PASEPA-31617 format. One record per atom (N, C-alpha, C, O): residue in one letter; y negated, x, z negated. Coordinates in steps of 0.1 Angstrom, whole numbers, plus 5000, padded with zeros to 4 digits. Layout:
! residues N
aYXZ;...
This chain:
! residues 297
m207942405998;m208742275996;m209742285985;m210442385985;a209842195977;a210642195964;a212042185969;a212442115979;e212942255962;e214442265965;e215042125962;e214642055952;k215842085971;k216441945968;k217641965960;k218542045963;i217841895948;i218841905939;i219641775938;i219141665937;k221041785939;k221841665935;k222741705923;k223441805922;h222541615914;h223341625900;h224541545901;h224441425903;v225641605898;v226841535898;v227841565886;v227841675881;l228541465882;l229341485870;l230741425872;l230741305875;g231741505871;g233141455873;g233741395861;g233541445850;l234541285862;l235241215851;l236741235854;l237241205865;s237441285845;s238941295846;s239541185840;s240741165842;g238941105832;g239441005823;g239841065809;g240441005801;g239541195808;g239741255794;g238441245786;g237441205790;k238641275773;k237641245763;k236441325765;k235341275764;d236641465769;d235441545770;d234541515781;d233241515780;s235041495793;s234241465805;s233541325803;s232441305807;s234241235796;s233741105794;s232541115784;s231441065787;a232741185773;a231641205764;a230541275769;a229341245766;l230841375778;l229741445785;l228841355793;l227641365793;a229441265800;a228641175809;a227741095800;a226541085803;l228241035789;l227440955780;l226341035773;l225140985771;y226741165770;y225741255763;y224641295772;y223541295768;v224941325785;v223941365795;v222941245796;v221741265797;k223541115797;k222741015799;k221740995788;k220540965789;e222241015776;e221440995764;e220341105763;e219141075761;t220841235765;t219841345762;t219041385773;t217941445771;r219341365785;r218741405797;r218541285806;r218941275817;p217741185801;p217641055808;p216741075822;p216840985831;d216141185823;d215241205835;d216141245847;d215641245859;l217341285845;l218141335856;l218941225862;l219441135855;d218841215876;d219541125884;d220941165887;d221141235897;v221941145879;v223241195879;v224141095887;v224140965886;e224941155896;e225941065903;e227341105897;e227641225896;y228041005893;y229341025886;y230541005897;y230440925906;f231541085895;f232641065904;f234041075896;f234041145886;f235041025901;f236341025897;f237241055908;f237240975918;t238041155908;t238941195918;t240241135916;t241041195908;d240541025921;d241740945920;d242841005928;d242740995940;t243941065922;t245041115929;t245941015935;t246741035945;g245740885930;g246740775934;g247940775925;g248740685927;y247940865916;y249040865906;y248640885892;y249240945884;e247440815889;e246940815875;e247640715866;e248240625871;l247540735853;l248140645843;l247340515844;l246140515847;p247940405842;p247140285841;p246140285830;p245040225832;e246440355819;e245340365809;e244140445813;e243040425808;t244340545822;t243240625828;t242340535836;t241140545834;n242940455845;n242140365854;n241340265846;n240240225849;e241940215835;e241340115826;e240140175820;e239040125819;f240240305815;f239140375809;f238040405818;f236940385814;i238340435830;i237340455840;i236440345843;i235240355845;d237140225843;d236440095844;d235540065833;d234440015835;q235940105821;q235140085809;q233940185809;q232840145805;l234140305814;l233040395815;l231940355826;l230840375825;e232440285836;e231640235847;e230640135841;e229540125846;d231140055831;d230239955825;d229140025818;d228039965816;k229440135813;k228440205804;k227540295812;k226340305809;l228040355823;l227340455831;l226640405843;l225640455847;g227240295850;g226840265862;g227840315873;g228940365870;y227540295885;y228540315896;y229140455895;y228540565894;i230540455897;i231340585897;i231940595910;i232640505914;h231740705917;h232340725931;h233840755929;h234240835920;r234640685936;r236040705936;r236440785948;r236440745959;l236840905945;l237141005956;l238741015956;l239341005945;n239241035968;n240741075969;n240941115983;n240241095993;a242141185984;a242441235997;a242541136009;a242341166020;r242941016005;r243040906016;r241640866020;r241440856032;s240840836011;s239440776015;s238640886022;s237740856031;m238941006019;m238241116027;m238641126041;m238041196048;n239841066044;n240441066057;n240440926063;n241240906072;n239540846058;n239440706063;n240740616063;n241040546072;m241440646052;m242840576050;m242740486038;m241940506028;e243640396038;e243740306026;e245240296021;e246140316029;g245340286008;g246640276002;g247340416003;g246840516007;r248640415998;r249440545998;r249840566012;r250840496016;g249240656019;g249640676033;g249940816035;g250440886026;e249640866047;e250141006050;e249441116043;e249941226044;k248341086036;k247741186027;k247941176013;k247141226005;d248941106009;d249241085994;d250141205990;d250441295999;f250541215978;f251241325973;f252641345979;f253141455981;a253341225982;a254541235989;a254541306002;a255341396004;h253541276010;h253241346023;h252941496021;h253541576028;m252041526011;m251741666009;m252841746004;m252841856007;l253841675996;l254941745992;l255841796003;l256341906003;k255941706013;k256741746025;k256041856032;k256641946037;g254641856033;g253941956039;g254042096032;g253742196038;h254442096019;h254642216012;h256142246011;h256642296001;g256942206021;g258342226021;g259142166009;g260142226005;n258642066004;n259141995992;n259342075979;n260142055970;y258342175980;y258242265968;y257342195958;y256142175962;l257742145946;l256942095937;l255842185932;l256042315931;p254642135930;p253542215924;p254042265910;p254942205904;s253442375906;s253842435892;s252642505887;s251642505893;q252842565875;q251742645869;q251442765878;q250342815878;r252442815885;r252242925894;r251642895907;r251042975914;d251742765911;d251342725924;d250742585923;d251442485925;r249442575919;r248942445916;r248342385928;r247142345928;w249042365939;w248542315952;w248042175950;w247142125957;c248642095940;c248241955938;c246841935934;c246141845939;t246242035925;t244942035921;t244042055933;t242941995934;v244442155941;v243542185953;v243442055963;v242442005967;q244642015966;q244741905976;q244241765971;q243541695979;l244541735959;l244241605954;l242941595946;l242441485945;k242441705941;k241241705933;k240041775940;k239041715942;l240141905943;l239141995947;l238741965961;l237541955964;k239641945970;k239241925984;k238441795986;k237441795993;p238941675980;p238141555981;p236741575975;p235741525981;f236541655964;f235341675958;f234441765968;f233241735969;e234941855974;e234241945983;e233741865995;e232541885999;r234741776001;r234341706013;r233241606009;r232341576017;w233241545997;w232141455993;w230841525992;w229841475997;l230841645987;l229641725985;l229041785998;l227841805999;d229941806008;d229641866020;d228441786027;d227541846033;g228441646025;g227441576032;g226041596025;g225041606032;y226041616012;y224741646005;y224341786009;y223141806013;i225241886010;i224942016013;i224342026027;i223442096029;k224941956036;k224441946050;k222941896051;k222141926060;d222741806041;d221241746041;d220341846033;d219241816030;g220741966030;g219942066023;g219842056008;g218942106002;y220841986001;y220841985986;y221642105981;y222642145986;r221142145969;r221842235960;r222442155950;r221742065944;i223742175946;i224442095937;i224542145923;i224842265921;k224242065914;k224342105900;k225442015894;k225341895892;n226542085891;n227842015887;n228042035872;n228142155867;y228041925865;y228041925850;y229541915845;y230241835850;v229842005836;v231142035832;v231342025817;v230542075809;g232441955812;g232541935798;g233242035789;g234042005781;i232842165792;i233442265783;i232542275771;i231342295772;r233142265759;r232342265746;r232042405741;r232442505746;a231142405731;a230742525725;a231742595717;a231642715715;d232842525713;d233842575705;d235042625713;d236042665707;e234942625727;e236042665735;e235842805740;e234642855741;p236842885744;p236643015749;p235843015761;p235642915768;e235143135766;e234243135777;e235143115789;e236043195792;r234743015796;r235442985809;r234342935818;r233242895814;v234742925831;v233742875841;v234242745846;v235442715846;g233442665852;g233842535857;g234242555871;g234742655875;y233942445880;y234242455894;y233542565900;y232342585898;m234342645908;m233742765915;m234142755931;m235242725934;t233242775938;t233542785952;t232742905959;t231742955954;i233242935971;i232643055977;i231643005988;i231942915996;e230443075987;e229343045997;e228942905998;e228742856009;k228942825987;k228442705987;k227442685976;k227642745965;p226342615979;p225342605967;p225642505957;p225042405956;i226642535948;i227142465937;i227042545925;i227642645923;d226242495915;d226142565902;d226742475892;d226642355892;s227542545882;s228142475870;s227242475859;s226742585855;i227042365853;i226142345841;i227042295830;i227942215831;f226642355818;f227442325806;f226642275794;f226242355786;p226242145794;p225442095783;p226042105770;p225242125760;f227342075768;f227942095755;f227742235750;f227442255738;r228042335758;r227942475753;r226442505750;r226142575740;e225542455759;e224142475757;e223542425744;e222642485737;d224242305739;d223642235728;d224542245716;d224342185706;g225542325716;g226342345705;g227342225701;g227642215690;i227642145711;i228542045709;i230042085708;i230542145717;v230842045697;v232142095695;v233141975695;v232741865696;k234342005693;k235341905694;k235141785685;k235441675689;s234741815672;s234541705663;s233441605666;s233241505659;d232641645676;d231441565680;d231841465690;d231241355692;i232941485697;i233341415709;i233541265706;i232941175712;v234441235695;v234741095693;v233441025688;v233240905691;n232541095680;n231241025677;n230440985689;n229840875689;i230441075699;i229641035711;i230240915717;i229440815721;l231540905719;l232140795725;l231940665716;l231740555721;q232040675703;q231940555695;q230540505694;q230340385694;r229540585693;r228240535693;r227740465706;r226740405707;n228640495717;n228340415729;n229340315731;n229540265743;g230040275720;g230940155721;g232240175727;g232840085732;l232740305727;l234040325732;l234940405723;l234540475714;e236340375724;e237140455716;e237940555726;e237740545738;l238840635721;l239540725729;l240340645739;l240740535736;p240540695751;p241440635761;p242740615755;p243240695747;a243440505758;a244640455751;a245840555753;a246640555744;y245840635763;y246940725766;y247140825755;y248140875753;y245940865748;y245840965737;y246940925725;y247241005717;e247340795726;e248340755715;e249740825718;e250540835709;w249840875730;w251240935733;w251141045743;w252241105746;r250041085748;r249841195758;r248641275755;r247641215749;s248541405758;s247441485755;s246441495766;s245341555764;r246641445777;r245741475789;r245841355799;r246741275800;s244741345807;s244741255818;s245441315830;s246241405828;g245141275841;g245741335853;g247041265858;g247441155853;c247641325868;c248941265873;c249941225863;c250141295853;t250741115866;t251741075857;t252841185857;t253641185847;f253041265867;f254041365868;f253541495866;f254141595871;c252441515859;c251841645856;c252841745850;c253441715840;f253041865856;f254041965852;f253542025838;f254342105832;y252242005834;y251742065822;y252241975810;y251942015798;q252841865811;q253341785800;q254441855793;q255241925799;r254441835780;r255541885772;r256741785772;r256541675776;k257841835767;k258941735767;k258741605759;k259241495763;i257941625748;i257741495741;i256841395748;i256941275745;e256041455757;e255241365766;e256041295776;e255741185780;w257041375782;w257841325792;w258641205786;w258941105792;v259141235774;v259941115767;v259040995764;v259540885765;k257841025761;k256840915758;k256540835771;k256440715771;l256540915783;l256240855796;l257440755799;l257240645804;l258640805797;l259940725799;l259740605791;l260040495796;e259340605778;e259240475770;e258140395774;e258340275774;k257040445777;k255840365779;k255740305794;k255440195796;h256140395804;h256140355818;h257340405825;h257240505832;p258540335823;p259740385828;p259740395844;p260340485850;h258940305850;h258940315865;h258240445870;h258540495881;l257240485863;l256440605866;l257340725863;l257340835870;f258140715854;f259140835851;f260140835862;f260540945866;e260540715867;e261640725878;e260940775890;e261540845898;e259640745893;e258940795904;e258840955904;e259041025914;a258541005892;a258541155890;a259941215892;a260041325898;k260841145888;k262241195889;k262641195904;k263241295909;a262141095911;a262541095926;a261941205933;a262541255943;f260541255929;f260041365936;f260841495934;f260741585943;e261641505924;e262441615921;e263541635931;e264041745933;k263941525938;k265041525946;k264741555962;k265641525970;g263541605965;g263141635978;g264041745984;g264341845978;e264441725997;e265241826004;e264441956004;e263241956007;g265142066002;g264542196003;g263742225990;g263142335990;n263842145980;n262942175968;n263842285960;n264742255952;n263442415962;n264042515955;n263142645954;n262142655962;v263442725945;v262642855944;v263642965943;v264442965934;v263743045954;v264643155954;v266043105952;v266843165945;g266442995959;g267742945958;g268042855947;g269142795946;e267142845938;e267342765926;e266442635926;e265242635930;k267042535923;k266342405922;k265342415912;k265542465900;f264042355916;f262942365906;f262642225902;f262642135911;y262342195889;y262042065884;y260642065877;y260042175875;w260141955874;w258941945868;w258842025854;w257842075851;m259942025848;m260042095834;m260442235836;m260542305826;g260642275848;g261042415851;g262542415856;g263242315857;k262942545860;k264342565865;k265442515856;k265342545844;g266342435861;g267542395854;g267242295844;g268042265836;q266042225845;q265742105835;q265241985843;q264041955842;p266141915850;p265741795857;p265341685846;p265841685835;l264441595850;l264041485841;l265141405836;l265041345825;e266141395844;e267241315840;e267841345826;e268341255819;i267841475822;i268241515810;i267741445798;i268341435787;l266441395800;l265741335789;l266141195786;l265741135776;e266941135795;e267440995794;e268640995784;e269040895780;s269041115780;s270141115770;s269541085756;s268541155752;p270040985749;p269540955736;p269541075726;p268741095717;d270641155728;d270841275718;d269641385721;d269141445712;m269341395734;m268241485738;m266841435734;m266041505729;q266641305735;q265441245730;q265341255715;q264241285710;k266441245708;k266341255694;k265941415690;k265141435681;r266541495696;r266341645693;r264841675696;r264141735688;i264341625707;i262941655711;i261941595701;i260841655698;k262241465696;k261341405687;k261441475673;k260441485666;e262641525669;e262741595657;e262041725657;e261441755647;n262141795668;n261441915669;n259841885670;n259141965664;h259441785676;h258041745676;h257541715661;h256441755657;e258441645654;e258041615640;e257941735631;e257041745623;k258741835633;k258641965626;k257442035629;k256842085620;k257042035642;k255742105646;k254542025640;k253542085636;l254741895640;l253541815633;l253441855618;l252341875613;a254541865612;a254541895598;a253942025595;a253142035585;r254242125603;r253642265601;r252242255604;r251442325597;f251842195614;f250442175617;f249642115606;f248542165602;a250141995601;a249541935590;a249342015578;a248242015571;k250342095575;k250242185563;k249142295567;k248442335558;k249142345579;k248242445582;k246842385581;k245942455576;k246642265585;k245242205585;k244842135571;k243742085569;r246042135562;r245742075549;r245241935550;r244341895544;r246041855559;r245641715560;r246941635558;r248041685560;n246641515553;n247741425549;n248341345559;n249541325560;a247441285568;a247841195578;a248241275590;a247541355595;l249441245596;l250041305608;l249641245620;l249441305631;l249441115619;l249141035631;l247741025635;l247341025646;t246941015625;t245440985627;t244641065617;t244941055605;d243641145621;d242741205611;d241541125608;d241441015613;e240741175599;e239641095594;e238741065605;e238040965604;d238641135616;d237741105626;d238341005637;d237640975646;g239540955634;g240140855643;g240840915655;g241240835664;t240941045656;t241541105668;t243041105666;t243541125654;s243841095676;s245341085675;s245841225675;s245141325679;e247141245671;e247841375671;e247841435685;e247941555686;f247841355696;f247941415709;f246641475713;f246641545723;c245641445707;c244441525709;c244541665705;c243841755711;d245341695695;d245641825690;d246841885695;d247241985690;l247541835705;l248841875709;l248942025713;l249842085709;d247942075720;d247942205724;d247942295711;d248742395710;e247042265701;e247142355689;e248442335682;e248942425676;i248942205681;i250242185674;i251242275680;i252142325673;y251242305693;y252242375700;y251842525701;y252442605709;d250842555694;d250342705694;d250042745708;d250442855712;d249342655716;d248842695729;d247342685730;d246742615722;a246742755741;a245342745743;a245142605747;a245942545754;e243842545744;e243442415748;e243542405764;e243142495771;g244142295768;g244442275782;g245642335787;g246142305798;g246242425780;g247442495783;g247442575796;g248442605802;g246242595800;g246142675813;g245742585825;g245542635836;a245742445823;a245442355834;a243942365838;a243042405830;c243642335850;c242242335855;c241442225847;c241942115844;v240142255844;v239342155837;v239142025846;v238841915842;t239342045859;t239241925867;t240141815865;t239841705867;c241341865859;c242441755858;c242541705844;c242841585842;y242141785833;y242441735820;y241241695811;y241341625801;k240141745815;k238941725807;k238441575807;k237441545800;
């Protein structure tokens, strides 16, 4: 009896996973792929708009979240605020990324468990490119889930991504005009320039992130912990002088990066990608900055 295979591909709202879905549809039309988007409930409006655009191109996209997996609607007891209390009001951080586990990976696993129970082996398609360091995609213990890397297999690199989107009638998601990744509005992987941009673009979402910092018991070894790290509450970014310093520092880094790459345009390169697509490189960091591919790809 032939093994039962279920092909799945996750969309974060980022450029790479979106391009991967379109690329797999183009190059592997015989595959019956099911697409999913794990909605934390705190996604950028631009991300949700782009997922809707993708659905027009790809067909149905499963919306997974911690609430729907528990037969709930709206922001209820399984949203981030409730989970934060369950973690003693300790904000997630690069050292303890419990938000990725609770809001992304667990809903994904619960969705797949039904297929696995029916005897399926899962092929999970991941948007890691050929020009990225060797990494693995989603991994789990004792579950029949295999990670597949079409971009790596076919030699697709960063410069190919925009072309894939454009030939399918799509541009980069709008948030790339001011932010380097999709994911939660309060993602702790954001740099200060991105927090300032969030304050400017979506002040109510900045206020929501600021409110999460004030949870009772939010401390690490007696010290208050904030999204930007110890001793750096978001409220310091509301100072015009602080905003000016952050923007000036960002412009200096941009200028050095432009010189390094020998390009004239700082805001947009010849391929039409924005500076925030290169933000990790501009800040001399590894692509993704250590974030899980589930969140930012």
